[in-house]
BAFI-3210 file (N, C-alpha, C; in Angstrom, 3 decimals, decimal comma, padded with zeros to 6 digits):
// residues 214
n [1|2|3|4|5|6|7|8|9|10|11|12|13|14|15|16|17|18|19|20|21|22|23|24|25|26|27|28|29|30|31|32|33|34|35|36|37|38|39|40|41|42|43|44|45|46|47|48|49|50|51|52|53|54|55|56|57|58|59|60|61|62|63|64|65|66|67|68|69|70|71|72|73|74|75|76|77|78|79|80|81|82|83|84|85|86|87|88|89|90|91|92|93|94|95|96|97|98|99|100|101|102|103|104|105|106|107|108|109|110|111|112|113|114|115|116|117|118|119|120|121|122|123|124|125|126|127|128|129|130|131|132|133|134|135|136|137|138|139|140|141|142|143|144|145|146|147|148|149|150|151|152|153|154|155|156|157|158|159|160|161|162|163|164|165|166|167|168|169|170|171|172|173|174|175|176|177|178|179|180|181|182|183|184|185|186|187|188|189|190|191|192|193|194|195|196|197|198|199|200|201|202|203|204|205|206|207|208|209|210|211|212|213|214]
n.u [137,254|136,270|138,392|138,293|135,830|136,370|138,183|136,531|134,826|136,610|137,266|134,982|135,151|137,421|136,579|134,169|133,311|131,095|130,663|130,546|130,738|131,337|129,053|127,044|127,614|127,272|124,540|123,187|124,229|123,536|125,009|127,157|125,789|124,831|127,241|128,226|126,300|126,798|129,419|128,931|127,077|128,687|130,595|128,965|128,051|130,419|130,745|128,951|126,304|122,908|120,471|120,231|122,293|121,369|118,877|119,630|120,931|118,816|117,021|118,521|118,710|116,064|115,993|118,020|118,319|120,503|122,015|123,946|125,366|125,941|127,975|129,849|133,172|134,873|137,273|139,247|138,633|136,486|133,926|130,662|128,977|126,222|124,548|121,896|120,329|122,579|124,024|125,569|126,894|126,938|129,454|131,161|134,209|135,977|138,547|140,867|140,162|138,114|135,594|132,148|129,491|126,017|123,544|125,159|125,936|127,268|127,173|125,929|125,817|124,146|122,938|125,079|127,114|129,392|132,190|130,866|130,544|131,983|135,487|137,065|139,901|142,289|141,709|139,707|137,254|133,852|131,422|128,150|125,336|126,642|127,245|128,776|129,424|129,430|132,040|134,585|137,644|138,582|141,175|143,703|143,385|141,469|139,075|135,637|133,184|130,078|127,018|128,095|128,438|130,081|131,585|133,801|137,108|139,273|142,342|144,782|145,022|143,333|140,728|137,276|134,411|130,980|128,524|128,560|131,074|134,121|137,642|139,146|141,357|144,562|147,360|150,844|151,577|150,359|147,333|147,165|146,077|144,281|142,939|141,157|138,171|134,744|134,197|136,260|136,839|138,041|136,646|136,188|134,862|134,535|137,255|138,002|136,495|137,737|140,261|139,562|138,630|140,998|142,364|140,740|141,149|143,854|143,704|142,096|143,795|145,748|144,273|143,436|145,871|147,790|150,459|151,877|151,914|153,710]
n.v [164,983|163,217|161,488|160,211|158,922|157,111|155,545|154,562|152,979|151,072|149,875|148,409|146,133|145,001|144,224|142,826|139,809|139,225|141,226|141,874|143,556|146,978|148,320|146,871|147,447|150,238|150,398|148,786|148,682|149,664|150,714|151,890|153,798|155,440|156,403|157,848|159,925|161,043|162,054|164,179|165,720|166,350|168,100|170,276|170,835|171,676|174,065|175,567|175,720|176,082|173,681|172,118|170,029|168,325|167,624|166,092|163,932|162,874|162,116|160,127|158,376|157,485|156,232|154,257|153,201|153,827|156,101|158,842|161,488|164,666|166,129|164,402|162,936|161,150|158,874|157,598|154,583|153,480|151,204|149,992|147,210|145,740|147,478|148,367|150,048|151,279|153,906|156,997|159,467|163,117|164,230|162,146|160,509|158,848|156,722|155,550|152,834|151,444|149,160|148,723|146,720|145,726|147,519|148,895|151,388|154,549|156,497|159,073|159,708|161,297|164,638|166,238|168,905|169,783|167,616|164,536|162,025|158,850|158,279|156,584|154,662|153,648|150,877|149,522|147,149|146,695|144,717|143,286|145,018|146,209|148,739|151,793|154,180|157,584|160,055|158,600|156,815|154,594|152,521|151,843|149,022|147,536|145,094|144,737|142,863|141,364|142,891|144,013|146,460|149,312|151,418|152,604|153,837|152,114|150,468|150,290|147,426|145,570|143,301|143,366|142,385|141,833|143,052|145,359|146,332|144,533|144,198|141,490|140,642|141,792|142,986|143,714|144,112|144,799|143,326|140,805|141,673|139,883|138,793|140,622|140,628|140,149|137,665|136,005|135,902|135,520|133,228|133,850|132,545|129,876|129,272|129,466|127,397|125,240|125,416|124,904|122,305|120,966|121,347|119,842|117,284|116,923|117,006|114,755|112,723|112,916|112,197|109,601|108,345|108,647|108,169|108,837|111,535|112,285]
n.w [102,229|100,220|100,009|102,468|102,190|100,119|101,475|103,501|101,947|100,959|103,354|104,018|102,383|103,458|106,012|105,829|104,625|103,107|101,324|097,933|095,725|094,691|093,917|095,188|097,891|097,904|097,407|099,274|101,902|105,002|107,159|105,850|104,361|106,448|107,420|105,227|105,134|107,610|107,228|105,471|107,006|109,177|108,151|107,521|110,081|111,345|110,098|111,346|110,546|111,209|112,352|109,847|109,795|111,866|110,888|108,693|110,007|111,499|109,507|108,256|110,355|110,511|108,054|108,071|110,633|112,105|114,258|114,158|115,665|114,225|115,368|116,380|116,311|113,936|112,845|110,037|108,112|109,449|110,440|110,388|111,210|109,868|111,475|112,463|115,112|116,174|118,055|118,260|120,184|120,572|121,510|121,201|120,330|117,858|116,911|114,365|112,132|113,502|114,595|114,853|115,951|115,441|117,347|119,152|121,580|122,015|124,424|126,733|130,331|131,764|132,300|131,894|130,632|127,936|127,306|127,208|126,233|125,184|124,301|121,782|120,983|118,444|116,216|117,645|118,667|119,013|120,372|119,520|120,743|122,882|125,375|125,805|128,045|129,040|129,773|129,082|128,319|125,828|125,139|122,556|120,334|121,759|122,765|123,097|124,564|123,400|124,402|126,689|129,325|129,584|131,838|132,815|132,096|129,793|129,459|126,771|124,535|125,798|126,926|127,376|129,199|130,284|132,768|135,202|132,772|132,852|132,953|131,508|130,306|129,670|128,083|127,466|124,866|121,567|120,279|117,695|114,396|113,151|115,266|116,106|116,647|117,747|118,801|119,513|122,390|125,657|128,108|131,284|133,388|132,572|132,373|135,071|136,210|134,961|136,154|138,825|138,567|137,932|140,329|142,076|141,034|141,646|144,446|144,926|144,091|146,075|148,349|147,768|147,397|149,715|150,356|148,098|148,172|150,024]
ca.u [136,052|136,172|139,432|137,766|134,753|137,020|138,755|135,387|134,357|137,621|137,193|133,890|135,644|138,398|135,970|132,970|133,495|129,875|130,659|131,017|130,996|131,136|127,657|126,264|127,835|126,660|123,084|122,518|124,865|122,978|126,072|127,910|124,911|124,825|128,557|128,264|125,495|127,513|130,544|128,368|126,496|129,768|131,168|127,995|128,057|131,630|130,559|127,959|124,996|121,918|119,370|120,391|123,007|120,515|117,845|120,259|121,167|117,536|116,477|119,289|118,297|114,795|116,240|118,969|118,352|121,778|121,986|125,265|125,252|126,904|129,083|130,826|134,406|135,126|138,456|139,079|138,588|135,412|133,000|129,496|128,505|124,750|124,184|120,638|120,358|123,813|123,847|126,844|126,539|127,506|130,859|131,935|135,368|136,319|139,820|140,949|139,977|137,220|134,442|131,002|128,448|124,682|123,053|126,152|125,650|128,309|126,246|126,242|125,245|123,297|122,700|126,302|127,482|130,777|132,530|130,042|130,481|133,284|136,530|137,601|141,178|142,398|141,590|138,799|136,111|132,786|130,478|126,724|124,568|127,461|127,010|129,919|128,697|130,128|133,284|135,647|138,555|138,866|142,484|143,903|143,353|140,593|137,900|134,547|132,282|128,669|126,115|128,791|128,156|131,383|131,389|135,109|138,118|139,912|143,662|145,019|145,307|142,543|139,453|136,289|133,097|130,158|127,702|129,305|132,224|135,350|138,776|139,510|142,637|145,312|148,748|151,710|151,779|149,077|146,795|147,266|144,896|143,318|142,195|140,305|136,748|134,043|133,855|137,445|136,989|138,158|135,549|136,861|134,147|134,936|138,655|138,066|135,996|138,798|141,298|139,025|138,593|142,360|142,676|140,027|141,830|145,077|143,317|141,617|144,970|146,409|143,423|143,440|147,232|148,471|151,891|152,474|151,979|154,769]
ca.v [164,180|162,133|160,523|159,420|158,068|155,996|154,692|153,886|151,951|150,008|149,208|147,434|144,889|144,424|143,701|142,024|138,878|139,143|142,293|141,317|144,584|148,343|148,675|146,256|148,223|151,560|150,323|147,952|148,673|150,767|151,331|152,750|154,944|156,318|157,043|158,861|161,065|161,686|162,838|165,429|166,493|166,824|169,286|171,369|171,134|172,444|175,412|176,186|175,879|175,590|172,765|171,202|168,787|167,454|167,095|165,010|162,773|162,279|161,441|158,904|157,463|156,881|155,424|153,151|152,694|154,238|157,512|159,431|162,935|165,325|166,702|163,369|162,927|159,766|158,748|156,849|153,133|153,146|150,226|149,583|145,941|145,631|148,850|148,693|150,333|151,954|155,306|157,659|160,766|164,349|164,476|160,915|160,575|157,500|156,710|154,910|151,378|150,977|148,394|148,607|145,822|146,275|147,760|149,541|152,762|155,397|157,472|159,793|159,148|162,270|165,904|167,044|169,589|169,554|166,253|163,613|160,751|158,179|158,410|155,278|154,724|153,008|149,419|149,029|146,366|146,706|143,673|143,589|145,387|146,792|150,142|152,492|155,354|158,604|160,625|157,655|156,574|153,205|152,567|151,199|147,556|146,990|144,329|144,803|141,766|141,654|143,229|144,584|147,853|149,836|152,689|153,112|153,824|150,821|150,661|149,661|145,991|144,880|142,688|143,709|141,759|141,849|144,184|146,344|145,770|144,318|143,798|140,093|140,362|142,995|142,623|144,845|144,254|144,877|142,074|140,687|142,194|138,828|138,449|141,739|140,470|140,094|136,299|135,374|136,535|134,497|133,033|133,708|131,599|128,543|129,079|129,238|126,041|124,309|125,440|124,216|120,873|120,467|121,308|118,705|116,063|116,795|116,670|113,372|111,869|112,935|111,456|108,176|107,801|109,558|107,925|109,530|112,979|112,544]
ca.w [102,472|099,247|100,344|103,580|101,679|099,419|102,515|104,133|101,023|100,955|104,655|103,988|101,774|104,374|107,237|105,591|103,501|102,303|100,320|096,664|094,718|095,148|093,688|096,266|099,115|097,744|097,357|100,284|103,230|105,784|107,934|104,943|104,061|107,614|107,503|104,167|105,563|108,723|106,699|104,957|108,105|110,050|107,501|107,711|111,515|111,643|109,549|112,233|109,903|112,166|112,050|108,714|110,122|112,662|109,999|107,927|110,875|111,877|108,329|108,058|111,435|110,072|106,863|108,275|112,005|112,704|114,632|114,410|115,817|113,328|116,125|116,731|115,523|113,516|112,010|108,790|108,275|110,378|109,856|111,173|110,654|109,902|111,794|113,127|116,540|116,608|118,453|118,555|120,730|120,029|121,846|121,032|119,444|117,412|116,195|113,050|111,989|114,573|114,121|115,743|115,498|115,612|118,697|120,021|121,986|122,597|124,983|127,956|131,557|132,444|131,624|131,924|129,398|127,574|126,880|128,002|125,539|125,218|123,285|121,394|120,290|117,139|116,120|118,687|118,191|120,012|120,015|119,382|121,921|123,955|125,706|126,376|128,526|129,794|129,283|129,394|127,198|125,469|124,493|121,258|120,248|122,808|122,337|124,065|124,267|123,128|125,504|127,842|129,671|130,010|132,532|133,220|131,040|129,556|128,857|125,468|124,458|126,819|126,560|128,397|129,100|131,476|133,210|134,394|132,069|133,617|132,131|131,762|129,662|129,331|127,815|127,169|123,427|120,888|119,770|116,242|113,695|112,838|116,484|116,482|116,405|119,029|119,194|120,105|123,692|126,695|129,045|132,579|134,246|132,133|132,738|136,512|136,441|134,546|137,187|139,998|138,266|138,063|141,761|142,649|140,592|142,431|145,826|144,928|144,013|147,374|149,297|147,419|147,492|150,641|150,359|146,956|148,439|150,996]
c.u [135,999|137,241|138,955|136,674|135,329|137,617|137,657|134,890|135,324|137,562|136,099|134,373|136,690|137,724|134,802|133,157|132,263|129,815|131,289|131,332|130,742|129,680|126,771|126,398|127,127|125,140|122,453|123,112|124,428|124,044|126,897|127,095|124,934|126,145|128,722|127,515|126,179|128,647|130,054|127,857|127,586|130,430|130,256|127,966|129,257|131,572|129,448|126,652|123,936|120,946|119,659|121,173|122,151|119,386|118,393|120,411|119,859|116,866|117,194|118,986|117,010|115,044|117,041|118,907|119,642|121,712|123,394|125,088|126,304|128,088|130,141|132,043|134,783|136,311|138,184|139,108|137,517|134,412|131,894|128,923|127,005|124,106|122,967|120,825|121,623|123,513|125,204|126,540|127,373|128,995|131,707|133,087|135,813|137,582|139,732|140,749|139,169|136,039|133,372|130,008|127,084|124,333|124,026|125,729|126,902|127,581|126,766|125,560|124,326|123,136|123,911|126,528|128,963|130,992|131,808|129,881|131,885|134,214|137,114|138,911|141,140|142,238|140,740|137,669|135,089|131,691|129,029|126,087|125,355|127,135|128,271|129,423|129,593|131,415|134,448|136,477|138,783|140,154|142,538|143,840|142,571|139,449|136,866|133,495|130,847|127,896|126,820|128,334|129,423|131,191|132,698|136,094|138,830|141,276|143,802|145,307|144,578|141,303|138,486|134,999|132,292|129,383|127,887|130,551|133,443|136,434|139,160|140,839|143,302|146,775|149,538|152,012|150,428|148,646|146,961|145,968|143,853|142,492|141,197|138,878|136,070|133,595|135,036|137,772|137,061|136,924|136,146|136,183|134,536|136,391|138,802|137,564|137,049|139,897|140,836|138,988|139,981|142,776|141,996|140,689|143,092|144,767|142,853|142,790|145,671|145,633|143,496|144,825|148,054|149,973|152,605|152,685|153,070|156,072]
c.v [162,967|161,064|159,615|158,465|156,864|155,010|153,898|152,734|150,771|149,200|148,150|146,097|144,209|143,687|142,761|141,110|138,745|140,202|141,782|142,367|145,961|148,760|148,103|147,053|149,573|151,515|149,664|148,022|149,889|151,465|152,285|153,987|155,951|157,073|158,120|160,116|161,808|162,560|164,194|166,311|167,080|168,075|170,495|171,807|172,009|173,856|176,169|176,533|175,312|174,582|171,703|169,933|167,807|166,861|165,937|163,763|162,091|161,565|160,116|157,897|156,747|155,906|154,161|152,509|153,024|155,737|157,980|160,941|163,615|165,945|165,688|163,454|161,477|159,737|157,948|155,347|152,676|152,215|149,892|148,335|145,798|146,922|149,082|148,911|150,999|153,418|155,875|159,099|161,921|164,513|163,200|161,153|159,147|157,562|156,006|153,400|150,781|150,247|148,357|147,631|146,384|146,465|148,432|150,976|153,402|156,607|158,178|159,145|160,120|163,524|166,824|167,719|169,385|168,130|165,259|162,239|160,143|158,543|157,029|155,465|154,037|151,497|148,825|148,247|146,294|145,748|144,109|143,932|146,018|148,275|150,708|153,881|156,302|159,066|159,742|157,410|155,079|153,211|151,854|149,673|146,921|146,226|144,389|143,783|142,205|141,875|143,710|146,022|148,428|151,240|153,317|153,008|152,474|151,057|149,917|148,171|145,186|144,252|142,907|142,945|142,063|143,126|144,326|145,712|145,643|143,812|142,369|139,725|141,673|142,609|143,857|145,044|144,207|143,507|142,006|141,099|141,117|138,424|139,527|141,537|140,281|138,693|135,580|136,034|135,458|134,433|132,809|132,712|130,171|128,257|128,793|127,841|124,994|124,246|124,707|122,705|120,251|120,371|120,117|117,382|115,836|116,408|115,217|112,397|111,775|112,134|109,974|107,542|108,709|109,384|108,683|110,995|113,335|112,948]
c.w [101,537|099,498|101,472|103,111|100,936|100,420|103,217|103,262|100,992|102,246|104,686|103,451|102,660|105,527|107,002|104,390|102,622|101,217|099,020|095,604|095,309|094,997|094,791|097,560|099,039|097,843|098,582|101,690|104,044|106,622|107,092|104,573|105,211|107,734|106,433|104,602|106,705|108,198|106,181|106,087|109,004|109,471|107,714|109,166|111,884|111,096|110,276|111,520|110,840|111,544|110,984|109,071|110,925|111,831|109,173|108,786|111,265|110,705|108,101|109,162|111,047|108,919|107,167|109,659|112,724|112,999|114,990|114,508|114,945|114,053|116,519|115,814|115,217|112,563|110,750|109,077|109,246|109,699|110,847|110,514|110,923|110,374|112,651|114,626|117,042|116,907|118,845|118,953|120,214|120,300|121,801|120,060|119,129|116,571|114,857|113,162|113,150|113,948|115,208|115,135|115,884|117,085|119,636|120,323|122,551|123,165|126,215|129,150|132,281|131,612|131,685|130,575|129,118|127,113|127,775|127,346|125,441|124,063|123,021|120,645|118,944|117,258|117,257|118,036|119,315|119,563|120,069|120,725|123,048|124,132|126,352|126,742|129,309|129,146|129,727|128,135|127,028|124,653|123,153|121,394|121,401|122,155|123,459|123,663|124,073|124,422|126,767|128,072|130,298|130,574|132,979|132,051|130,987|128,908|127,535|125,617|125,524|126,206|127,707|128,136|130,353|131,718|134,723|133,796|132,966|132,669|132,492|131,123|129,312|129,184|127,438|125,704|122,732|120,372|118,261|115,573|113,452|114,055|116,869|115,994|117,749|119,407|119,838|121,438|124,758|127,579|130,427|133,499|133,883|132,510|134,230|136,871|136,060|135,603|138,448|139,789|138,402|139,529|142,435|142,265|141,415|143,869|145,935|144,889|145,369|148,416|149,031|147,569|148,409|150,639|149,239|147,226|149,427|150,270]
res [m|f|k|k|i|r|h|d|l|h|t|v|f|e|r|d|p|a|a|t|s|k|l|e|v|l|l|t|y|s|g|f|h|a|l|l|a|y|r|l|a|h|i|i|w|n|r|r|v|p|l|l|p|r|l|i|s|q|f|v|r|w|l|t|g|v|e|i|h|p|g|a|k|i|g|h|g|f|f|i|d|h|g|m|g|v|v|i|g|e|t|a|e|i|g|d|y|v|t|l|f|q|g|v|t|l|g|g|t|g|k|d|r|g|k|r|h|p|t|l|g|n|h|v|v|v|g|s|g|a|k|i|l|g|n|i|t|i|g|d|f|v|k|i|g|a|n|s|v|v|l|r|s|v|p|s|n|s|t|v|i|g|i|p|g|r|i|i|k|s|v|g|v|r|m|p|e|e|a|m|d|h|i|n|i|p|d|p|i|a|e|r|f|d|a|m|e|q|e|l|i|e|l|r|k|k|v|e|n|p|q|d|s|r]
***
């Protein structure tokens, strides 16, 4: 547990340039506070102690605005940026080096029992306000745009935006680490308009100079 906590603390400095000291993180970072409490509650949960893990998670929800069910599984290098409004369900599984921004929900879609929350791979970045719902799998090195609603599984090395979420970019090689944020996301509408504009320019040239098109 303590090894994971040290890793969590180191991760804050890797992902947040505003972090200036360990004391500052320990005293003021609500996402880190919520993760610390989760690590403790998860150990108690695995030992099948009744009630106490949920009491811890609910108290931390009131304190930080972050709700992590003690039954969730979270890898190392996990980072919650700002944190307020983040919800992680009981059967959610999160890989290593995952970043969630404020307002993210890893939730279910109904009253199904068993595995009903999403599974996130390694190096996933989920933008502010995004919702990932149901027993779906998000592959490694996936970027999910702000306010997207993802209802279907997403393959590795993909970029997802929209409501419902749609894959706008998918490649066969992993994305570079420096590109793993939630602002460097392609705009498919703008790209389509650019393509249409180029087509109109070519058509105008053909109309104005019909001889050149022969």
